[in-house]
C-alpha positions in Angstrom: 76.7 37.3 92.7 78.3 39.5 95.4 80.4 37.8 98.1 79.4 38.4 101.7 81.5 40.9 103.5 83.1 39.6 106.7 84.4 42.0 109.4 87.0 41.0 112.0 87.4 43.7 114.6 90.5 42.1 116.0 92.5 43.1 112.9 93.3 46.6 111.9 92.4 47.8 108.4 96.1 48.5 107.7 97.0 44.9 108.6 94.4 43.6 106.2 95.5 45.9 103.5 99.1 44.8 103.9 98.1 41.2 103.7 96.1 41.8 100.5 99.1 43.5 99.0 101.4 40.6 99.8 99.0 38.1 98.4 98.5 40.2 95.2 102.2 40.6 94.7 102.8 36.9 95.3 100.1 35.9 92.8 101.4 38.2 90.1 105.0 37.1 90.7 104.0 33.4 90.4 101.9 34.0 87.3 104.6 35.9 85.5 107.3 33.3 86.5 104.9 30.5 85.3 104.2 32.4 82.1 107.9 32.9 81.3 108.6 29.3 82.0 105.7 28.3 79.8 107.3 30.4 76.9 110.3 28.1 76.7 108.5 24.9 77.5 105.6 25.6 75.1 107.9 26.7 72.2 110.2 23.7 72.8 107.3 21.3 72.9 105.7 22.6 69.7 109.1 22.7 68.0 109.7 19.0 68.8 106.2 18.1 67.8 106.0 19.9 64.5 109.7 19.9 63.4 110.0 23.7 63.5 112.4 26.0 65.2 112.0 27.1 68.8 112.1 30.8 67.9 109.7 30.2 65.1 107.2 28.8 67.5 107.4 31.7 69.9 105.0 33.7 67.7 102.4 30.9 67.9 102.3 31.1 71.7 99.7 33.3 73.4 101.9 34.0 76.4 103.6 37.2 75.2 100.4 39.0 74.3 98.8 37.9 77.5 101.6 39.3 79.6 101.0 42.6 77.8 97.3 42.3 78.6 98.0 41.6 82.2 100.3 44.6 82.5 98.6 47.1 80.2 95.1 45.9 80.6 94.5 45.5 76.9 96.4 44.8 73.7 97.2 47.7 71.4 95.1 47.9 68.3 93.3 44.6 69.1 89.7 43.8 69.6 88.9 41.2 72.3 87.8 37.8 70.8 85.0 37.6 73.3 82.7 40.6 73.7 80.0 41.2 76.3 77.4 41.4 73.5 77.9 37.8 72.5 74.9 35.9 73.8 76.0 32.5 72.7 79.6 31.2 72.3 80.3 27.9 70.7 83.4 25.9 71.6 84.7 22.8 69.9 86.5 20.5 72.4 88.9 17.8 71.0 90.7 15.1 72.9 93.6 13.3 71.2 96.2 10.7 72.2 99.2 12.9 71.5 102.8 12.0 71.3 103.5 8.3 71.9 100.1 7.1 70.9 99.1 5.3 67.7 96.9 7.7 65.7 98.1 10.5 67.9 95.9 13.2 66.2 92.7 11.2 65.9 90.1 12.9 68.0 89.1 10.4 70.7 86.7 13.0 72.0 84.6 15.6 70.1 82.3 17.8 72.2 80.4 20.9 71.0 80.0 23.1 74.1 77.7 26.2 74.0 77.7 29.0 76.6 74.7 31.3 76.8 76.1 34.4 78.5 72.7 36.1 78.6 70.7 33.5 80.5 73.7 31.8 82.2 73.3 28.4 80.6 75.8 25.7 79.3 75.1 22.8 77.0 77.4 20.0 75.8 76.7 17.8 72.8 79.0 14.8 72.3 79.7 13.8 68.7 80.7 10.1 68.2 84.1 9.6 66.7 82.6 7.1 64.3 80.2 9.6 62.7 80.5 9.5 58.9 82.0 12.8 57.7 81.0 13.4 54.0 83.8 14.2 51.6 81.6 14.6 48.6 80.9 12.2 45.6 79.4 9.6 48.1 82.7 9.4 49.9 83.0 9.4 53.7 85.6 9.2 56.4 85.2 8.9 60.2 84.9 12.4 61.7 87.7 11.6 64.2 90.2 11.8 61.3 89.3 15.3 60.3 91.8 16.8 62.8 94.5 14.3 61.9 94.5 15.2 58.2 94.3 18.9 59.0 97.2 18.7 61.4 99.3 16.7 58.9 98.7 19.4 56.3 99.0 22.4 58.6 101.0 21.5 61.8 99.9 23.5 64.8 96.6 24.6 63.1 94.7 21.3 62.8 92.3 22.0 65.7 91.2 25.4 64.2 90.8 23.9 60.7 88.9 20.8 61.9 86.6 22.8 64.2 85.6 25.1 61.3 85.0 22.1 59.0 82.8 20.4 61.5 81.0 23.6 62.3 80.2 24.1 58.6 78.8 20.5 58.5 76.6 21.3 61.5 75.6 24.6 60.1 76.8 26.7 63.0 79.7 29.1 63.8 82.5 27.8 66.0 83.9 30.7 68.0 86.7 28.9 69.8 88.5 25.5 69.9 90.4 23.6 72.5 92.4 20.4 71.8 94.2 18.6 74.7 96.2 15.4 74.6 96.2 12.6 77.1 99.4 13.6 78.8 98.1 17.2 79.2 94.8 15.9 80.6 96.5 13.9 83.3 98.8 16.8 84.3 96.0 19.3 84.2 93.8 17.2 86.6 96.7 16.6 88.9 97.5 20.3 89.0 93.9 21.0 90.0 94.4 18.6 92.9 92.2 15.9 91.4 88.4 15.8 90.8 85.4 14.6 92.9 83.4 12.5 90.4 80.1 10.7 91.1 80.2 7.4 89.2 76.7 6.7 88.0 77.1 2.9 87.9 79.8 0.4 88.7 81.6 -1.2 85.8 84.8 -3.2 85.0 86.9 -2.9 81.9 89.1 -6.0 81.3 90.7 -4.5 78.1 91.9 -1.0 79.0 95.1 -0.2 76.9 98.4 0.5 78.7 101.1 2.9 77.6 103.1 0.0 76.2 100.3 -1.4 74.0 99.2 -4.1 76.4 96.0 -4.6 78.4 95.0 -4.0 82.0 91.8 -4.2 84.1 90.3 -1.0 85.5 87.3 -0.9 87.8 85.0 1.9 88.9 82.5 1.7 91.8 79.2 3.5 91.9 79.2 6.6 94.1 81.3 9.7 94.7 85.1 9.3 94.6 88.2 11.4 94.3 90.2 10.8 91.1 93.7 11.9 90.2 94.6 12.6 86.6 95.5 9.1 85.6 92.4 7.5 87.1 90.2 10.3 85.5 91.7 9.5 82.1 90.9 5.9 82.5 87.3 6.8 83.4 86.8 8.9 80.3 88.7 6.6 77.9 87.3 3.2 79.0 85.4 1.6 76.0 85.0 -2.1 77.0 83.2 -1.9 80.4 80.3 -4.1 81.4 77.0 -2.9 82.9 76.1 -0.9 79.8 79.3 1.1 79.9 81.0 -0.5 76.9 79.8 1.9 74.3 81.1 5.1 72.9 77.9 6.8 73.8 78.3 5.8 77.5 81.9 7.0 77.4 80.7 10.4 75.9 78.4 10.8 78.9 81.3 10.2 81.3 83.4 12.7 79.4 80.7 15.3 79.9 80.6 14.5 83.6 84.3 15.0 84.0 84.2 18.3 82.1 81.5 19.5 84.4 83.7 18.6 87.4 86.7 20.4 85.8 84.6 23.6 85.4 83.5 23.4 89.0 87.0 22.9 90.3 88.4 25.7 88.2 85.8 28.1 89.5 86.3 27.1 93.1 88.1 29.5 95.5 90.8 26.9 96.2 92.0 27.1 92.5 91.6 30.7 91.8 93.3 31.9 95.0 96.3 29.5 94.7 99.1 31.3 92.7 101.2 28.1 92.5 98.4 26.1 91.0 97.6 28.9 88.5 101.3 28.9 87.4 101.2 25.1 87.0 98.0 25.2 85.0 99.4 27.9 82.8 102.5 25.9 82.0 100.4 22.8 81.1 98.1 24.9 78.8 101.1 26.1 76.8 102.7 22.7 76.4 99.8 20.3 75.9 96.8 22.3 74.6 96.2 23.8 71.2 93.7 26.6 71.3 92.8 30.0 70.0 91.8 31.1 73.5 94.3 33.0 75.6 94.4 32.9 79.4 93.1 36.5 79.5 90.0 35.3 77.6 89.7 32.2 79.8 89.6 34.4 82.9 86.9 36.5 81.3 84.9 33.4 80.4 85.3 32.1 84.0 84.0 35.4 85.3 81.0 35.4 83.0 80.1 31.8 83.8 80.3 31.9 87.6 76.5 32.4 87.9 75.7 29.2 86.0 73.9 26.6 88.2 75.9 23.4 88.1 72.7 21.3 88.0 71.3 23.1 85.0 74.1 22.2 82.6 72.5 20.3 79.7 74.3 17.2 78.4 73.4 15.3 75.3 74.9 12.5 73.2 74.2 11.7 69.6 73.3 7.9 69.7 72.0 5.1 67.5 69.4 4.1 70.1 65.8 3.6 68.9 64.9 7.2 69.7 68.4 8.5 68.7 69.6 10.4 65.7 72.0 8.0 64.2 72.0 4.6 62.4 75.0 2.3 61.9 76.4 1.5 58.5 79.4 0.0 56.8 81.6 1.7 54.2 84.3 -0.4 52.6 84.5 -2.6 55.7 84.6 0.4 58.1 82.0 0.8 60.8 80.4 4.3 60.7 77.4 6.1 62.0 75.1 8.0 59.7 72.3 10.5 60.4 68.8 8.8 60.3 67.7 11.9 58.4 70.2 12.0 55.5 69.9 15.7 54.9 71.4 16.2 58.4 68.4 18.4 59.3 67.8 16.9 62.8 71.5 17.0 63.9 71.8 20.6 62.5 68.7 21.7 64.4 70.1 20.1 67.6 73.5 21.9 67.1 71.7 25.2 66.2 69.4 25.1 69.3 71.6 23.5 72.0 69.3 24.4 74.8 66.2 23.0 73.2 65.1 19.4 74.2 63.2 17.0 72.1 60.1 17.8 74.1 60.7 21.5 73.4 60.9 20.8 69.7 57.6 19.0 69.7 55.9 21.9 71.6 57.5 24.4 69.1 55.8 22.7 66.2 52.6 21.8 68.1 49.3 22.8 66.4 47.6 25.6 68.3 44.1 24.7 67.0 42.4 22.0 65.1 43.9 21.7 61.7 42.7 19.5 58.9 45.3 18.4 56.4 45.4 16.4 53.2 48.7 14.9 52.1 49.6 14.0 48.6 52.9 12.3 47.7 54.7 14.2 45.0 57.9 12.3 45.3 58.9 8.9 43.8 59.4 7.4 47.2 56.7 4.9 47.9 54.8 5.3 51.2 56.3 8.7 52.0 53.0 10.4 52.6 52.0 7.8 55.2 55.3 8.3 57.0 54.8 12.1 57.0 51.3 11.6 58.3 52.6 9.8 61.4 55.1 12.6 62.0 52.5 15.4 61.7 50.1 13.7 64.0 52.8 13.6 66.7 52.6 17.4 66.5 48.9 17.6 66.9 47.9 18.0 63.2 44.9 16.0 61.9 45.5 14.3 58.5 42.2 13.5 56.9 43.3 12.0 53.6 46.5 10.6 52.2 47.3 9.7 48.6 49.5 10.3 45.6 49.7 13.6 43.7 48.6 13.7 40.1 52.1 14.3 39.1 55.4 13.2 40.7 58.9 14.6 40.8 58.3 17.6 43.1 61.6 19.0 44.4 60.0 21.3 46.9 57.0 20.6 49.2 54.2 23.0 48.5 51.5 23.9 51.0 48.2 25.2 49.5 46.4 27.4 52.0 42.7 27.1 51.7 41.9 29.3 54.8 42.8 32.6 53.2 45.4 33.2 55.9 43.1 32.6 58.8 45.4 30.0 60.4 48.7 31.7 59.8 50.5 30.5 62.9 50.0 26.8 62.1 50.9 27.5 58.5 54.2 28.9 59.6 54.8 25.8 61.8 54.1 23.5 58.9 56.3 25.4 56.6 59.2 25.2 59.0 58.6 21.5 59.8 58.3 20.4 56.2 60.8 22.9 54.7 58.0 23.9 52.3 56.9 26.8 50.2 53.4 28.3 50.6 50.9 29.1 47.9 47.3 30.3 48.0 44.7 28.5 45.9 41.0 29.0 45.1 38.8 26.0 45.7 36.8 24.9 42.6 33.5 23.1 42.7 32.2 21.1 39.7 28.7 20.2 38.7 28.7 17.1 40.9 29.9 19.0 44.0 33.5 17.7 43.9 36.2 20.0 45.2 39.6 20.7 43.6 42.4 23.2 43.3 44.8 23.9 40.5 48.4 23.4 41.6 51.8 23.8 39.9 51.6 23.7 36.1 47.8 24.0 36.3 47.5 20.4 37.5 44.2 19.7 39.1 44.2 18.1 42.5 41.0 16.8 44.1 40.0 17.8 47.7 38.6 15.0 49.8 36.7 17.2 52.3 35.3 20.7 52.5 36.8 21.0 56.0 40.3 20.8 54.7 42.5 23.7 55.7 45.7 22.8 53.9 46.6 20.6 50.9 50.2 19.5 51.0 52.0 18.2 48.0 55.1 16.5 49.4 58.4 17.1 47.6 62.0 16.0 48.2 62.7 18.9 50.5 60.7 17.1 53.2 62.6 13.8 53.1 64.6 14.8 56.1 61.5 14.8 58.3 61.4 11.0 58.6 63.8 8.2 59.0 64.4 6.6 55.6 
C-alpha cells in the first residue's frame, strides 16, 4: 500500500532532503553501533550459556553477515532463505524459561505460525505442552521436552532440531524457528514501549510463580490496557486463573493475542522509524533469542506482511474440549494429551491446511449430489461401520445399509464404484475422506434377483439395493476418521 504524499510549501525541497539525509545517517549509525554491541553481548551470553568460547560463538551469530548485507545489499555466493516465490512460510515459535528457571529449556509455549505471502494471511496454531510426543515402541514424552533434550545434546541448536522433529510429526516443513526466553521476552516488550492488549475477560491467579520460587497474586481486568514486559509475561504465563482462564488452552489463546499485538507494534511507524529502539531490539535478539532468521530476513518478512489485515489473523488452539482434537491420558503417572484420532490424521490436516476452518473441511468433503452408499466392516473393530456412517452423513452422504463384510482383516478401505465413473467428484471426496483405494466392479444378478459383486480374493458381497452407488469395505486405513 502506497503512503499518501504530503506537501508542505513552507519548507524548501533542499531542507527536506537534508533532513532525510540526517535521519538516514543517524538510523544507520545507531543500527551499526547496536549491531557491534550485540556481537560482544550475544557471543558472551551464548558462551556463558553453552560453556563454549566467546570467539567460537562469534560464528554462530548472524550479526556479521547481516552487516555485510546492509552494506553490500546481498551476501556473496548466498541465496536468500526467504524468496518471493514462497507462497507459504511456516514458523515454529518456542518460549522457554531460560537461565535461572527450573527446566530452563522446556518449551512453555509452542506455536506453529504460517504466513501466506500470496493472499496476505497469517494463522497461528497453539500446540499444548502436554501433547504426547511418540518415541516409538509405544513410548511417549511430553512434547515440551523435545527442545530440552535436543539442546542438551546439541547446545545452541536445540530449537532447530526440535522444530524439524515436530514438523515431521505434523507432516509439514518448518521453514524457520524462533525461540525466546522469559528474560528476552520482557526486555523485548519494554524496548517496544509496551503493548496495548485487550483482555477478553477478567481473572485472578493466586498462584503465579515468582522469580525466587514463591507465589504471588496477579489480576487482569477486562478491557484494553497497556502492558509493560513484566506484566505481559504474567499475562501469557498465568495458568491458575479463575473465570475459565486456568487452563493451558486459555493461556495459549492469550499468547496468540500478545503475539498479534507484537506484530502490530513492530510494524507501526513509531517502531520502524526509531533508530534507538531498533538498536535496542537488535541487541535483545542477539542475546536472548535462538533463531535461524537474520534481521535482514526479518525486515523482508515485515515488508511482505504489512498488507495483512489485523482482524483477519486466524488463531486456533488444539484442545480436549468435546469438539476438540485431543483426549487426556496417563502414561506412567504423567498427564498427557493424545490425538482423538490415533493416526494423527486430523491434527496433520489442520497443520497442513492452516487457513482452513472446521466448517471449510466439511464443505470440502460435502457431497455434491445424492449418493447412496453401503458400508461393510472389514476390520475386527466392533461397531466401526456404524461410527463411519455417522461421519459420512455429516458430509451429506446417504448410507442405505450397514453390516459386516464377508471377510475381516482388511488393511485398506476399498470403494467399489457401481456407477461406471458417473459420479467421479464424490468418489474422489470419499477416497480422500476414508483414505481408501478405488476399484470397479460388475454387478451380478442371480436367479432370485439378488445383487452382488466380487471383491478382493473373489469374495462375493451382497448388495442391498439396486440404487447403491458405492459399496465400501472398511479397512484399518480409515480408523483415523472417527474418535476411537
